[in-house]
CHARMM-style PDB file with segment names, atoms N, HN, CA, C and O in Angstrom:
ATOM      1  N   MET     1       0.842  -1.168   0.000  1.00  0.00      PROA
ATOM      2  CA  MET     1       0.000   0.000   0.000  1.00  0.00      PROA
ATOM      3  C   MET     1       0.886   1.229   0.000  1.00  0.00      PROA
ATOM      4  O   MET     1       2.012   1.198   0.497  1.00  0.00      PROA
ATOM      5  N   ARG     2       0.373   2.305  -0.559  1.00  0.00      PROA
ATOM      6  HN  ARG     2      -0.541   2.330  -0.963  1.00  0.00      PROA
ATOM      7  CA  ARG     2       1.149   3.550  -0.658  1.00  0.00      PROA
ATOM      8  C   ARG     2       0.610   4.563   0.347  1.00  0.00      PROA
ATOM      9  O   ARG     2      -0.582   4.873   0.365  1.00  0.00      PROA
ATOM     10  N   VAL     3       1.513   5.070   1.180  1.00  0.00      PROA
ATOM     11  HN  VAL     3       2.481   4.818   1.166  1.00  0.00      PROA
ATOM     12  CA  VAL     3       1.197   6.109   2.158  1.00  0.00      PROA
ATOM     13  C   VAL     3       2.285   7.176   2.071  1.00  0.00      PROA
ATOM     14  O   VAL     3       3.310   6.983   1.417  1.00  0.00      PROA
ATOM     15  N   THR     4       2.049   8.298   2.737  1.00  0.00      PROA
ATOM     16  HN  THR     4       1.216   8.455   3.268  1.00  0.00      PROA
ATOM     17  CA  THR     4       3.057   9.349   2.811  1.00  0.00      PROA
ATOM     18  C   THR     4       3.551   9.418   4.244  1.00  0.00      PROA
ATOM     19  O   THR     4       2.760   9.564   5.175  1.00  0.00      PROA
ATOM     20  N   ILE     5       4.876   9.311   4.421  1.00  0.00      PROA
ATOM     21  HN  ILE     5       5.519   9.192   3.665  1.00  0.00      PROA
ATOM     22  CA  ILE     5       5.485   9.362   5.751  1.00  0.00      PROA
ATOM     23  C   ILE     5       6.436  10.548   5.790  1.00  0.00      PROA
ATOM     24  O   ILE     5       7.398  10.614   5.024  1.00  0.00      PROA
ATOM     25  N   ASN     6       6.158  11.481   6.688  1.00  0.00      PROA
ATOM     26  HN  ASN     6       5.377  11.428   7.310  1.00  0.00      PROA
ATOM     27  CA  ASN     6       6.980  12.690   6.831  1.00  0.00      PROA
ATOM     28  C   ASN     6       7.236  13.350   5.478  1.00  0.00      PROA
ATOM     29  O   ASN     6       8.351  13.772   5.174  1.00  0.00      PROA
ATOM     30  N   GLY     7       6.168  13.428   4.668  1.00  0.00      PROA
ATOM     31  HN  GLY     7       5.262  13.085   4.915  1.00  0.00      PROA
ATOM     32  CA  GLY     7       6.240  14.123   3.391  1.00  0.00      PROA
ATOM     33  C   GLY     7       6.746  13.308   2.220  1.00  0.00      PROA
ATOM     34  O   GLY     7       6.796  13.815   1.099  1.00  0.00      PROA
ATOM     35  N   GLU     8       7.128  12.041   2.451  1.00  0.00      PROA
ATOM     36  HN  GLU     8       7.087  11.629   3.361  1.00  0.00      PROA
ATOM     37  CA  GLU     8       7.666  11.209   1.378  1.00  0.00      PROA
ATOM     38  C   GLU     8       6.744  10.036   1.083  1.00  0.00      PROA
ATOM     39  O   GLU     8       6.416   9.274   1.993  1.00  0.00      PROA
ATOM     40  N   PRO     9       6.315   9.870  -0.167  1.00  0.00      PROA
ATOM     41  CA  PRO     9       5.495   8.707  -0.526  1.00  0.00      PROA
ATOM     42  C   PRO     9       6.305   7.422  -0.354  1.00  0.00      PROA
ATOM     43  O   PRO     9       7.476   7.357  -0.726  1.00  0.00      PROA
ATOM     44  N   ARG    10       5.658   6.399   0.219  1.00  0.00      PROA
ATOM     45  HN  ARG    10       4.707   6.452   0.522  1.00  0.00      PROA
ATOM     46  CA  ARG    10       6.339   5.112   0.424  1.00  0.00      PROA
ATOM     47  C   ARG    10       5.370   3.978   0.193  1.00  0.00      PROA
ATOM     48  O   ARG    10       4.176   4.094   0.469  1.00  0.00      PROA
ATOM     49  N   ASP    11       5.898   2.875  -0.319  1.00  0.00      PROA
ATOM     50  HN  ASP    11       6.867   2.780  -0.543  1.00  0.00      PROA
ATOM     51  CA  ASP    11       5.123   1.646  -0.461  1.00  0.00      PROA
ATOM     52  C   ASP    11       5.449   0.757   0.726  1.00  0.00      PROA
ATOM     53  O   ASP    11       6.617   0.540   1.048  1.00  0.00      PROA
ATOM     54  N   LEU    12       4.403   0.239   1.382  1.00  0.00      PROA
ATOM     55  HN  LEU    12       3.454   0.415   1.121  1.00  0.00      PROA
ATOM     56  CA  LEU    12       4.587  -0.551   2.595  1.00  0.00      PROA
ATOM     57  C   LEU    12       3.868  -1.881   2.509  1.00  0.00      PROA
ATOM     58  O   LEU    12       2.886  -2.032   1.783  1.00  0.00      PROA
ATOM     59  N   ALA    13       4.376  -2.847   3.266  1.00  0.00      PROA
ATOM     60  HN  ALA    13       5.173  -2.725   3.857  1.00  0.00      PROA
ATOM     61  CA  ALA    13       3.672  -4.107   3.453  1.00  0.00      PROA
ATOM     62  C   ALA    13       2.836  -4.055   4.726  1.00  0.00      PROA
ATOM     63  O   ALA    13       1.881  -4.818   4.873  1.00  0.00      PROA
ATOM     64  N   ALA    14       3.190  -3.159   5.649  1.00  0.00      PROA
ATOM     65  HN  ALA    14       3.966  -2.540   5.530  1.00  0.00      PROA
ATOM     66  CA  ALA    14       2.544  -3.079   6.966  1.00  0.00      PROA
ATOM     67  C   ALA    14       1.071  -2.712   6.837  1.00  0.00      PROA
ATOM     68  O   ALA    14       0.678  -1.945   5.957  1.00  0.00      PROA
ATOM     69  N   SER    15       0.257  -3.282   7.744  1.00  0.00      PROA
ATOM     70  HN  SER    15       0.576  -3.905   8.459  1.00  0.00      PROA
ATOM     71  CA  SER    15      -1.175  -2.982   7.725  1.00  0.00      PROA
ATOM     72  C   SER    15      -1.645  -2.245   8.974  1.00  0.00      PROA
ATOM     73  O   SER    15      -2.786  -1.787   9.028  1.00  0.00      PROA
ATOM     74  N   THR    16      -0.769  -2.123   9.987  1.00  0.00      PROA
ATOM     75  HN  THR    16       0.159  -2.494   9.943  1.00  0.00      PROA
ATOM     76  CA  THR    16      -1.110  -1.381  11.202  1.00  0.00      PROA
ATOM     77  C   THR    16       0.030  -0.427  11.539  1.00  0.00      PROA
ATOM     78  O   THR    16       1.129  -0.536  10.996  1.00  0.00      PROA
ATOM     79  N   VAL    17      -0.250   0.510  12.444  1.00  0.00      PROA
ATOM     80  HN  VAL    17      -1.143   0.598  12.885  1.00  0.00      PROA
ATOM     81  CA  VAL    17       0.787   1.446  12.868  1.00  0.00      PROA
ATOM     82  C   VAL    17       1.947   0.686  13.505  1.00  0.00      PROA
ATOM     83  O   VAL    17       3.107   0.979  13.214  1.00  0.00      PROA
ATOM     84  N   LEU    18       1.651  -0.286  14.371  1.00  0.00      PROA
ATOM     85  HN  LEU    18       0.709  -0.524  14.608  1.00  0.00      PROA
ATOM     86  CA  LEU    18       2.724  -1.048  15.020  1.00  0.00      PROA
ATOM     87  C   LEU    18       3.565  -1.794  13.988  1.00  0.00      PROA
ATOM     88  O   LEU    18       4.793  -1.785  14.069  1.00  0.00      PROA
ATOM     89  N   ALA    19       2.921  -2.436  13.025  1.00  0.00      PROA
ATOM     90  HN  ALA    19       1.924  -2.443  12.959  1.00  0.00      PROA
ATOM     91  CA  ALA    19       3.658  -3.158  11.982  1.00  0.00      PROA
ATOM     92  C   ALA    19       4.520  -2.201  11.162  1.00  0.00      PROA
ATOM     93  O   ALA    19       5.626  -2.558  10.756  1.00  0.00      PROA
ATOM     94  N   LEU    20       4.026  -0.999  10.919  1.00  0.00      PROA
ATOM     95  HN  LEU    20       3.128  -0.709  11.248  1.00  0.00      PROA
ATOM     96  CA  LEU    20       4.807   0.011  10.198  1.00  0.00      PROA
ATOM     97  C   LEU    20       6.075   0.356  10.964  1.00  0.00      PROA
ATOM     98  O   LEU    20       7.165   0.369  10.392  1.00  0.00      PROA
ATOM     99  N   LEU    21       5.938   0.637  12.257  1.00  0.00      PROA
ATOM    100  HN  LEU    21       5.052   0.627  12.722  1.00  0.00      PROA
ATOM    101  CA  LEU    21       7.107   0.992  13.062  1.00  0.00      PROA
ATOM    102  C   LEU    21       8.109  -0.154  13.092  1.00  0.00      PROA
ATOM    103  O   LEU    21       9.316   0.073  13.013  1.00  0.00      PROA
ATOM    104  N   GLU    22       7.612  -1.387  13.206  1.00  0.00      PROA
ATOM    105  HN  GLU    22       6.631  -1.571  13.269  1.00  0.00      PROA
ATOM    106  CA  GLU    22       8.504  -2.552  13.183  1.00  0.00      PROA
ATOM    107  C   GLU    22       9.188  -2.680  11.826  1.00  0.00      PROA
ATOM    108  O   GLU    22      10.384  -2.964  11.762  1.00  0.00      PROA
ATOM    109  N   GLU    23       8.444  -2.472  10.743  1.00  0.00      PROA
ATOM    110  HN  GLU    23       7.472  -2.240  10.795  1.00  0.00      PROA
ATOM    111  CA  GLU    23       9.009  -2.552   9.387  1.00  0.00      PROA
ATOM    112  C   GLU    23      10.121  -1.521   9.196  1.00  0.00      PROA
ATOM    113  O   GLU    23      11.104  -1.775   8.500  1.00  0.00      PROA
ATOM    114  N   LEU    24       9.954  -0.359   9.820  1.00  0.00      PROA
ATOM    115  HN  LEU    24       9.156  -0.152  10.385  1.00  0.00      PROA
ATOM    116  CA  LEU    24      10.954   0.707   9.706  1.00  0.00      PROA
ATOM    117  C   LEU    24      12.064   0.592  10.746  1.00  0.00      PROA
ATOM    118  O   LEU    24      13.006   1.385  10.734  1.00  0.00      PROA
ATOM    119  N   GLY    25      11.963  -0.391  11.650  1.00  0.00      PROA
ATOM    120  HN  GLY    25      11.198  -1.035  11.660  1.00  0.00      PROA
ATOM    121  CA  GLY    25      12.988  -0.581  12.676  1.00  0.00      PROA
ATOM    122  C   GLY    25      12.955   0.471  13.766  1.00  0.00      PROA
ATOM    123  O   GLY    25      13.989   0.795  14.350  1.00  0.00      PROA
ATOM    124  N   LEU    26      11.763   1.013  14.047  1.00  0.00      PROA
ATOM    125  HN  LEU    26      10.924   0.751  13.572  1.00  0.00      PROA
ATOM    126  CA  LEU    26      11.627   2.065  15.053  1.00  0.00      PROA
ATOM    127  C   LEU    26      11.018   1.517  16.338  1.00  0.00      PROA
ATOM    128  O   LEU    26      10.166   0.629  16.301  1.00  0.00      PROA
ATOM    129  N   ASN    27      11.459   2.050  17.470  1.00  0.00      PROA
ATOM    130  HN  ASN    27      12.151   2.771  17.501  1.00  0.00      PROA
ATOM    131  CA  ASN    27      10.939   1.656  18.775  1.00  0.00      PROA
ATOM    132  C   ASN    27       9.606   2.364  19.013  1.00  0.00      PROA
ATOM    133  O   ASN    27       9.583   3.590  19.117  1.00  0.00      PROA
ATOM    134  N   PRO    28       8.498   1.631  19.101  1.00  0.00      PROA
ATOM    135  CA  PRO    28       7.187   2.259  19.288  1.00  0.00      PROA
ATOM    136  C   PRO    28       7.089   3.132  20.539  1.00  0.00      PROA
ATOM    137  O   PRO    28       6.306   4.081  20.566  1.00  0.00      PROA
ATOM    138  N   ALA    29       7.863   2.830  21.560  1.00  0.00      PROA
ATOM    139  HN  ALA    29       8.499   2.059  21.538  1.00  0.00      PROA
ATOM    140  CA  ALA    29       7.816   3.607  22.800  1.00  0.00      PROA
ATOM    141  C   ALA    29       8.446   4.989  22.634  1.00  0.00      PROA
ATOM    142  O   ALA    29       8.215   5.881  23.451  1.00  0.00      PROA
ATOM    143  N   ALA    30       9.242   5.166  21.576  1.00  0.00      PROA
ATOM    144  HN  ALA    30       9.430   4.442  20.913  1.00  0.00      PROA
ATOM    145  CA  ALA    30       9.961   6.428  21.389  1.00  0.00      PROA
ATOM    146  C   ALA    30       9.445   7.239  20.200  1.00  0.00      PROA
ATOM    147  O   ALA    30      10.074   8.216  19.794  1.00  0.00      PROA
ATOM    148  N   ILE    31       8.294   6.833  19.641  1.00  0.00      PROA
ATOM    149  HN  ILE    31       7.783   6.039  19.972  1.00  0.00      PROA
ATOM    150  CA  ILE    31       7.764   7.492  18.448  1.00  0.00      PROA
ATOM    151  C   ILE    31       6.332   7.950  18.693  1.00  0.00      PROA
ATOM    152  O   ILE    31       5.512   7.204  19.228  1.00  0.00      PROA
ATOM    153  N   VAL    32       6.042   9.182  18.294  1.00  0.00      PROA
ATOM    154  HN  VAL    32       6.708   9.788  17.859  1.00  0.00      PROA
ATOM    155  CA  VAL    32       4.664   9.678  18.272  1.00  0.00      PROA
ATOM    156  C   VAL    32       4.211   9.617  16.819  1.00  0.00      PROA
ATOM    157  O   VAL    32       4.922  10.063  15.918  1.00  0.00      PROA
ATOM    158  N   VAL    33       3.021   9.062  16.600  1.00  0.00      PROA
ATOM    159  HN  VAL    33       2.444   8.700  17.332  1.00  0.00      PROA
ATOM    160  CA  VAL    33       2.498   8.909  15.245  1.00  0.00      PROA
ATOM    161  C   VAL    33       1.255   9.778  15.074  1.00  0.00      PROA
ATOM    162  O   VAL    33       0.318   9.724  15.871  1.00  0.00      PROA
ATOM    163  N   GLU    34       1.278  10.577  14.015  1.00  0.00      PROA
ATOM    164  HN  GLU    34       2.040  10.621  13.368  1.00  0.00      PROA
ATOM    165  CA  GLU    34       0.099  11.340  13.611  1.00  0.00      PROA
ATOM    166  C   GLU    34      -0.392  10.726  12.310  1.00  0.00      PROA
ATOM    167  O   GLU    34       0.374  10.579  11.357  1.00  0.00      PROA
ATOM    168  N   ARG    35      -1.663  10.370  12.273  1.00  0.00      PROA
ATOM    169  HN  ARG    35      -2.285  10.490  13.047  1.00  0.00      PROA
ATOM    170  CA  ARG    35      -2.262   9.765  11.075  1.00  0.00      PROA
ATOM    171  C   ARG    35      -3.390  10.664  10.590  1.00  0.00      PROA
ATOM    172  O   ARG    35      -4.380  10.861  11.294  1.00  0.00      PROA
ATOM    173  N   ASN    36      -3.241  11.201   9.404  1.00  0.00      PROA
ATOM    174  HN  ASN    36      -2.437  11.041   8.832  1.00  0.00      PROA
ATOM    175  CA  ASN    36      -4.259  12.069   8.803  1.00  0.00      PROA
ATOM    176  C   ASN    36      -4.672  13.198   9.745  1.00  0.00      PROA
ATOM    177  O   ASN    36      -5.854  13.516   9.876  1.00  0.00      PROA
ATOM    178  N   GLY    37      -3.669  13.800  10.401  1.00  0.00      PROA
ATOM    179  HN  GLY    37      -2.709  13.542  10.294  1.00  0.00      PROA
ATOM    180  CA  GLY    37      -3.913  14.968  11.236  1.00  0.00      PROA
ATOM    181  C   GLY    37      -4.300  14.687  12.671  1.00  0.00      PROA
ATOM    182  O   GLY    37      -4.532  15.624  13.435  1.00  0.00      PROA
ATOM    183  N   GLU    38      -4.376  13.405  13.067  1.00  0.00      PROA
ATOM    184  HN  GLU    38      -4.187  12.645  12.446  1.00  0.00      PROA
ATOM    185  CA  GLU    38      -4.746  13.058  14.433  1.00  0.00      PROA
ATOM    186  C   GLU    38      -3.668  12.189  15.070  1.00  0.00      PROA
ATOM    187  O   GLU    38      -3.152  11.262  14.446  1.00  0.00      PROA
ATOM    188  N   ILE    39      -3.334  12.502  16.328  1.00  0.00      PROA
ATOM    189  HN  ILE    39      -3.753  13.255  16.835  1.00  0.00      PROA
ATOM    190  CA  ILE    39      -2.351  11.706  17.064  1.00  0.00      PROA
ATOM    191  C   ILE    39      -2.952  10.335  17.359  1.00  0.00      PROA
ATOM    192  O   ILE    39      -4.094  10.237  17.808  1.00  0.00      PROA
ATOM    193  N   VAL    40      -2.186   9.285  17.109  1.00  0.00      PROA
ATOM    194  HN  VAL    40      -1.259   9.365  16.744  1.00  0.00      PROA
ATOM    195  CA  VAL    40      -2.614   7.921  17.421  1.00  0.00      PROA
ATOM    196  C   VAL    40      -2.140   7.591  18.827  1.00  0.00      PROA
ATOM    197  O   VAL    40      -0.953   7.713  19.130  1.00  0.00      PROA
ATOM    198  N   ASP    41      -3.058   7.175  19.682  1.00  0.00      PROA
ATOM    199  HN  ASP    41      -4.023   7.075  19.436  1.00  0.00      PROA
ATOM    200  CA  ASP    41      -2.707   6.771  21.045  1.00  0.00      PROA
ATOM    201  C   ASP    41      -1.757   5.576  20.972  1.00  0.00      PROA
ATOM    202  O   ASP    41      -2.018   4.616  20.247  1.00  0.00      PROA
ATOM    203  N   ARG    42      -0.670   5.635  21.712  1.00  0.00      PROA
ATOM    204  HN  ARG    42      -0.458   6.415  22.301  1.00  0.00      PROA
ATOM    205  CA  ARG    42       0.335   4.568  21.687  1.00  0.00      PROA
ATOM    206  C   ARG    42      -0.294   3.202  21.992  1.00  0.00      PROA
ATOM    207  O   ARG    42       0.120   2.192  21.422  1.00  0.00      PROA
ATOM    208  N   ALA    43      -1.281   3.167  22.879  1.00  0.00      PROA
ATOM    209  HN  ALA    43      -1.616   3.987  23.342  1.00  0.00      PROA
ATOM    210  CA  ALA    43      -1.944   1.905  23.230  1.00  0.00      PROA
ATOM    211  C   ALA    43      -2.744   1.337  22.056  1.00  0.00      PROA
ATOM    212  O   ALA    43      -3.115   0.164  22.072  1.00  0.00      PROA
ATOM    213  N   ALA    44      -3.010   2.156  21.044  1.00  0.00      PROA
ATOM    214  HN  ALA    44      -2.708   3.109  21.031  1.00  0.00      PROA
ATOM    215  CA  ALA    44      -3.804   1.718  19.892  1.00  0.00      PROA
ATOM    216  C   ALA    44      -2.951   1.410  18.661  1.00  0.00      PROA
ATOM    217  O   ALA    44      -3.503   1.116  17.601  1.00  0.00      PROA
ATOM    218  N   TYR    45      -1.634   1.470  18.769  1.00  0.00      PROA
ATOM    219  HN  TYR    45      -1.185   1.709  19.630  1.00  0.00      PROA
ATOM    220  CA  TYR    45      -0.769   1.226  17.609  1.00  0.00      PROA
ATOM    221  C   TYR    45      -1.061  -0.123  16.957  1.00  0.00      PROA
ATOM    222  O   TYR    45      -1.102  -0.224  15.731  1.00  0.00      PROA
ATOM    223  N   GLN    46      -1.265  -1.160  17.771  1.00  0.00      PROA
ATOM    224  HN  GLN    46      -1.232  -1.079  18.768  1.00  0.00      PROA
ATOM    225  CA  GLN    46      -1.450  -2.510  17.232  1.00  0.00      PROA
ATOM    226  C   GLN    46      -2.771  -2.640  16.478  1.00  0.00      PROA
ATOM    227  O   GLN    46      -2.861  -3.419  15.529  1.00  0.00      PROA
ATOM    228  N   GLU    47      -3.790  -1.897  16.882  1.00  0.00      PROA
ATOM    229  HN  GLU    47      -3.718  -1.264  17.653  1.00  0.00      PROA
ATOM    230  CA  GLU    47      -5.107  -2.056  16.264  1.00  0.00      PROA
ATOM    231  C   GLU    47      -5.459  -0.959  15.261  1.00  0.00      PROA
ATOM    232  O   GLU    47      -6.508  -1.024  14.618  1.00  0.00      PROA
ATOM    233  N   THR    48      -4.599   0.042  15.121  1.00  0.00      PROA
ATOM    234  HN  THR    48      -3.747   0.095  15.642  1.00  0.00      PROA
ATOM    235  CA  THR    48      -4.888   1.131  14.181  1.00  0.00      PROA
ATOM    236  C   THR    48      -4.444   0.723  12.782  1.00  0.00      PROA
ATOM    237  O   THR    48      -3.252   0.629  12.489  1.00  0.00      PROA
ATOM    238  N   ALA    49      -5.436   0.484  11.925  1.00  0.00      PROA
ATOM    239  HN  ALA    49      -6.404   0.560  12.162  1.00  0.00      PROA
ATOM    240  CA  ALA    49      -5.160   0.023  10.564  1.00  0.00      PROA
ATOM    241  C   ALA    49      -4.712   1.181   9.678  1.00  0.00      PROA
ATOM    242  O   ALA    49      -5.218   2.298   9.781  1.00  0.00      PROA
ATOM    243  N   LEU    50      -3.764   0.889   8.818  1.00  0.00      PROA
ATOM    244  HN  LEU    50      -3.353  -0.019   8.734  1.00  0.00      PROA
ATOM    245  CA  LEU    50      -3.332   1.847   7.804  1.00  0.00      PROA
ATOM    246  C   LEU    50      -4.165   1.627   6.552  1.00  0.00      PROA
ATOM    247  O   LEU    50      -4.575   0.505   6.253  1.00  0.00      PROA
ATOM    248  N   GLU    51      -4.410   2.716   5.819  1.00  0.00      PROA
ATOM    249  HN  GLU    51      -4.077   3.627   6.062  1.00  0.00      PROA
ATOM    250  CA  GLU    51      -5.181   2.636   4.587  1.00  0.00      PROA
ATOM    251  C   GLU    51      -4.428   3.334   3.465  1.00  0.00      PROA
ATOM    252  O   GLU    51      -3.642   4.252   3.700  1.00  0.00      PROA
ATOM    253  N   GLU    52      -4.680   2.886   2.256  1.00  0.00      PROA
ATOM    254  HN  GLU    52      -5.318   2.140   2.065  1.00  0.00      PROA
ATOM    255  CA  GLU    52      -4.084   3.498   1.069  1.00  0.00      PROA
ATOM    256  C   GLU    52      -4.292   5.008   1.120  1.00  0.00      PROA
ATOM    257  O   GLU    52      -5.405   5.482   1.343  1.00  0.00      PROA
ATOM    258  N   GLY    53      -3.209   5.759   0.910  1.00  0.00      PROA
ATOM    259  HN  GLY    53      -2.304   5.374   0.729  1.00  0.00      PROA
ATOM    260  CA  GLY    53      -3.298   7.210   0.864  1.00  0.00      PROA
ATOM    261  C   GLY    53      -3.158   7.918   2.200  1.00  0.00      PROA
ATOM    262  O   GLY    53      -3.189   9.148   2.248  1.00  0.00      PROA
ATOM    263  N   ASP    54      -3.004   7.158   3.303  1.00  0.00      PROA
ATOM    264  HN  ASP    54      -2.979   6.159   3.264  1.00  0.00      PROA
ATOM    265  CA  ASP    54      -2.821   7.798   4.608  1.00  0.00      PROA
ATOM    266  C   ASP    54      -1.616   8.732   4.579  1.00  0.00      PROA
ATOM    267  O   ASP    54      -0.635   8.486   3.878  1.00  0.00      PROA
ATOM    268  N   VAL    55      -1.714   9.808   5.357  1.00  0.00      PROA
ATOM    269  HN  VAL    55      -2.512  10.008   5.926  1.00  0.00      PROA
ATOM    270  CA  VAL    55      -0.605  10.741   5.531  1.00  0.00      PROA
ATOM    271  C   VAL    55      -0.161  10.626   6.981  1.00  0.00      PROA
ATOM    272  O   VAL    55      -0.924  10.914   7.903  1.00  0.00      PROA
ATOM    273  N   LEU    56       1.087  10.200   7.171  1.00  0.00      PROA
ATOM    274  HN  LEU    56       1.707   9.965   6.422  1.00  0.00      PROA
ATOM    275  CA  LEU    56       1.625   9.949   8.506  1.00  0.00      PROA
ATOM    276  C   LEU    56       2.792  10.875   8.799  1.00  0.00      PROA
ATOM    277  O   LEU    56       3.605  11.178   7.926  1.00  0.00      PROA
ATOM    278  N   GLU    57       2.854  11.310  10.030  1.00  0.00      PROA
ATOM    279  HN  GLU    57       2.194  11.064  10.739  1.00  0.00      PROA
ATOM    280  CA  GLU    57       4.022  12.028  10.534  1.00  0.00      PROA
ATOM    281  C   GLU    57       4.555  11.206  11.697  1.00  0.00      PROA
ATOM    282  O   GLU    57       3.813  10.888  12.626  1.00  0.00      PROA
ATOM    283  N   LEU    58       5.831  10.863  11.649  1.00  0.00      PROA
ATOM    284  HN  LEU    58       6.433  11.121  10.894  1.00  0.00      PROA
ATOM    285  CA  LEU    58       6.482  10.115  12.721  1.00  0.00      PROA
ATOM    286  C   LEU    58       7.477  11.043  13.393  1.00  0.00      PROA
ATOM    287  O   LEU    58       8.362  11.602  12.746  1.00  0.00      PROA
ATOM    288  N   VAL    59       7.320  11.201  14.706  1.00  0.00      PROA
ATOM    289  HN  VAL    59       6.601  10.747  15.232  1.00  0.00      PROA
ATOM    290  CA  VAL    59       8.183  12.096  15.464  1.00  0.00      PROA
ATOM    291  C   VAL    59       8.877  11.285  16.540  1.00  0.00      PROA
ATOM    292  O   VAL    59       8.226  10.631  17.355  1.00  0.00      PROA
ATOM    293  N   ARG    60      10.204  11.330  16.540  1.00  0.00      PROA
ATOM    294  HN  ARG    60      10.733  11.862  15.878  1.00  0.00      PROA
ATOM    295  CA  ARG    60      11.003  10.603  17.531  1.00  0.00      PROA
ATOM    296  C   ARG    60      11.166  11.475  18.767  1.00  0.00      PROA
ATOM    297  O   ARG    60      11.569  12.635  18.674  1.00  0.00      PROA
ATOM    298  N   LEU    61      10.849  10.903  19.926  1.00  0.00      PROA
ATOM    299  HN  LEU    61      10.522   9.961  20.001  1.00  0.00      PROA
ATOM    300  CA  LEU    61      11.028  11.608  21.189  1.00  0.00      PROA
ATOM    301  C   LEU    61      12.485  11.516  21.611  1.00  0.00      PROA
ATOM    302  O   LEU    61      13.079  10.438  21.604  1.00  0.00      PROA
ATOM    303  N   VAL    62      13.051  12.652  21.975  1.00  0.00      PROA
ATOM    304  HN  VAL    62      12.568  13.528  21.980  1.00  0.00      PROA
ATOM    305  CA  VAL    62      14.448  12.705  22.390  1.00  0.00      PROA
ATOM    306  C   VAL    62      14.503  13.391  23.742  1.00  0.00      PROA
ATOM    307  O   VAL    62      13.986  14.494  23.916  1.00  0.00      PROA
ATOM    308  N   GLY    63      15.136  12.726  24.694  1.00  0.00      PROA
ATOM    309  HN  GLY    63      15.557  11.830  24.552  1.00  0.00      PROA
ATOM    310  CA  GLY    63      15.295  13.324  26.018  1.00  0.00      PROA
ATOM    311  C   GLY    63      16.604  14.087  26.095  1.00  0.00      PROA
ATOM    312  O   GLY    63      17.551  13.808  25.361  1.00  0.00      PROA
ATOM    313  N   GLY    64      16.635  15.020  26.967  1.00  0.00      PROA
ATOM    314  HN  GLY    64      15.865  15.247  27.563  1.00  0.00      PROA
ATOM    315  CA  GLY    64      17.859  15.790  27.136  1.00  0.00      PROA
ATOM    316  C   GLY    64      17.770  16.626  28.391  1.00  0.00      PROA
ATOM    317  O   GLY    64      16.755  16.639  29.088  1.00  0.00      PROA
ATOM    318  N   GLY    65      18.818  17.300  28.651  1.00  0.00      PROA
ATOM    319  HN  GLY    65      19.642  17.290  28.084  1.00  0.00      PROA
ATOM    320  CA  GLY    65      18.788  18.096  29.859  1.00  0.00      PROA
ATOM    321  C   GLY    65      19.640  19.326  29.750  1.00  0.00      PROA
ATOM    322  OT1 GLY    65      19.719  20.108  30.698  1.00  0.00      PROA
TER     323      GLY     65
END
């Protein structure tokens, strides 16, 4: 399926937000996902289905001091 991630069109095999993060090698605990303008609750990553044409923003949380 084709989606846009951080402004770049990509073809994916993943069907859920969690599967997408795993496919990209990202730690779900350290990523905030916005899907079509709405933040996806981290607890819902496994059940949130991706659809053709979705627009996703992935933001990595970075701690510092």
